[in-house]
C-alpha positions as CSV (number, residue, x, y, z in Angstrom):
1,M,-9.7,15.7,8.8
2,K,-6.6,15.0,8.2
3,I,-5.7,16.1,4.9
4,A,-3.1,14.9,2.8
5,I,-1.8,17.0,0.4
6,G,0.6,17.0,-2.8
7,A,0.9,18.8,-6.5
8,D,4.0,18.5,-8.7
9,H,6.0,21.5,-9.7
10,A,2.7,22.2,-12.7
11,G,0.5,22.3,-9.2
12,F,2.3,23.5,-6.6
13,E,1.6,27.0,-6.7
14,L,-2.4,26.2,-6.6
15,K,-1.3,23.8,-3.9
16,E,-0.6,25.9,-1.6
17,R,-3.1,28.2,-1.8
18,V,-5.2,25.4,-1.0
19,K,-3.3,24.8,1.6
20,K,-4.3,28.0,3.4
21,L,-7.8,27.8,3.0
22,M,-7.0,23.6,5.3
23,V,-5.2,26.3,7.7
24,E,-8.7,28.4,7.4
25,L,-11.4,25.5,7.4
26,K,-9.3,24.7,11.0
27,H,-8.4,21.0,8.9
28,E,-4.8,19.7,10.1
29,M,-2.9,18.4,6.5
30,V,0.4,17.3,6.1
31,D,1.7,18.6,2.8
32,L,3.4,15.3,0.6
33,G,5.5,18.2,-1.6
34,T,7.1,19.2,-4.0
35,H,7.8,22.3,-2.3
36,S,8.8,24.3,-5.3
37,T,8.2,24.9,-9.1
38,A,11.3,22.7,-9.6
39,P,9.7,20.3,-12.4
40,V,9.4,16.5,-10.8
41,D,7.4,13.9,-11.4
42,Y,3.8,13.5,-10.3
43,P,3.9,9.5,-10.0
44,D,6.0,10.1,-6.7
45,F,2.9,12.8,-5.2
46,A,0.3,11.0,-6.3
47,E,1.7,7.6,-4.2
48,A,2.6,9.6,-1.4
49,V,-0.9,11.2,-0.8
50,A,-2.6,8.0,-1.6
51,L,-0.8,6.2,0.7
52,A,-1.2,8.5,3.3
53,V,-5.1,8.0,3.2
54,R,-4.7,4.0,2.9
55,D,-2.9,3.4,5.5
56,G,-5.2,5.8,7.9
57,K,-2.4,8.8,7.9
58,A,-5.2,11.2,6.5
59,G,-8.8,10.9,6.3
60,R,-8.3,12.3,2.9
61,G,-6.4,13.6,0.2
62,I,-6.2,16.0,-2.8
63,L,-3.7,16.1,-5.5
64,V,-3.2,19.2,-8.0
65,C,-1.5,18.4,-11.3
66,G,-1.0,20.1,-14.4
67,S,-4.2,18.6,-16.2
68,G,-4.9,16.4,-13.0
69,I,-5.0,13.6,-15.2
70,G,-1.7,11.7,-14.3
71,A,-2.2,12.4,-11.1
72,S,-5.9,10.7,-10.6
73,V,-3.8,7.7,-12.5
74,A,-1.7,7.1,-10.4
75,A,-3.6,7.7,-7.3
76,N,-6.2,4.7,-8.3
77,K,-3.2,2.6,-9.0
78,I,-2.7,2.3,-4.8
79,P,-5.9,-0.1,-3.5
80,G,-8.6,1.5,-1.8
81,V,-7.5,4.7,-3.2
82,R,-10.9,6.5,-5.0
83,A,-9.3,9.9,-6.7
84,G,-11.7,11.5,-8.8
85,L,-10.3,14.4,-11.0
86,C,-12.9,16.8,-10.9
87,H,-13.6,20.5,-12.0
88,D,-16.8,21.0,-11.5
89,H,-18.7,21.3,-7.6
90,Y,-21.1,18.7,-8.8
91,S,-18.2,16.4,-9.2
92,A,-16.8,17.0,-6.1
93,H,-19.5,16.7,-3.7
94,Q,-21.1,13.8,-6.2
95,G,-17.9,12.1,-6.0
96,V,-17.9,11.8,-2.5
97,E,-21.8,11.0,-1.6
98,H,-22.6,8.3,-4.3
99,D,-18.8,7.0,-4.7
100,D,-16.8,7.1,-1.5
101,M,-14.4,9.3,-3.2
102,N,-11.1,9.5,-0.8
103,V,-8.5,11.5,-3.1
104,L,-10.0,14.9,-5.1
105,V,-7.7,15.6,-7.8
106,M,-7.4,18.7,-9.8
107,G,-5.8,20.4,-13.2
108,G,-3.7,23.0,-11.3
109,R,-3.3,24.1,-15.4
110,V,-7.4,23.2,-16.2
111,I,-9.1,25.2,-13.1
112,G,-8.4,28.5,-11.8
113,E,-8.2,29.8,-8.0
114,A,-11.5,29.9,-7.4
115,V,-13.1,27.2,-8.9
116,A,-9.8,24.9,-6.7
117,L,-11.0,26.8,-3.8
118,E,-14.9,26.3,-4.5
119,L,-14.9,22.1,-5.1
120,V,-12.3,21.9,-1.7
121,R,-14.6,23.4,0.1
122,A,-17.4,21.0,-1.7
123,F,-15.0,18.1,-1.2
124,L,-14.9,18.4,2.7
125,D,-18.4,19.2,3.1
126,S,-19.2,15.6,1.4
127,R,-20.1,12.9,3.3
128,Y,-20.7,9.2,1.7
129,T,-24.5,8.1,2.1
130,H,-24.0,4.5,2.5
131,E,-27.3,4.5,0.3
132,D,-28.1,0.7,-0.5
133,R,-27.8,1.4,-4.0
134,H,-23.9,3.7,-3.8
135,E,-23.2,0.2,-0.9
136,R,-24.2,-2.0,-3.8
137,R,-21.9,-0.3,-6.6
138,L,-19.0,0.4,-4.1
139,G,-18.9,-2.8,-3.7
140,K,-18.9,-4.0,-7.5
141,V,-15.6,-1.6,-7.9
142,K,-14.0,-3.1,-4.9
143,A,-14.5,-6.7,-5.7
144,I,-13.0,-5.4,-9.4
145,E,-10.0,-4.0,-6.8
146,A,-9.5,-7.2,-5.0
147,H,-9.9,-9.4,-8.0
148,F,-7.4,-8.0,-10.1
149,M,-4.6,-6.7,-7.5
150,G,-1.5,-8.6,-8.1
151,T,-2.8,-10.4,-11.0
152,R,-2.0,-7.9,-13.8
153,R,1.8,-7.1,-15.4
154,P,3.4,-4.0,-16.1
155,E,2.8,-3.0,-19.6
């Protein structure tokens, strides 16, 4: 599977370690930056990863910022993206299996490398179940998204 990966400066080091895991797991990846620890703005990288997933240039995405919160908020602004902030194994696989999560977001200042790599493996090894209850709920999420697309003004 092709994975889009991105991070801000606070997530750069963990992103680099995740890239090594992607090579080990033989996943194709596209690194959308940042490429150093120089200060940058997380929305730029969250948008780039989310658009790559939305546009089919990657099957899934992985984002890392300091807490994970900002990147999660930004990525979820892109229609069709279901970015989940995960700091535990259960959420990383359940988000895919039940909610069809297509972008994993992690806080580089919140979790350590070992946990992060475990979450990446859980995220990539999981598949959406398509169970009726999950299809119904995902349909409602998509209906909310469709209803509000383009109708809200920036605050």
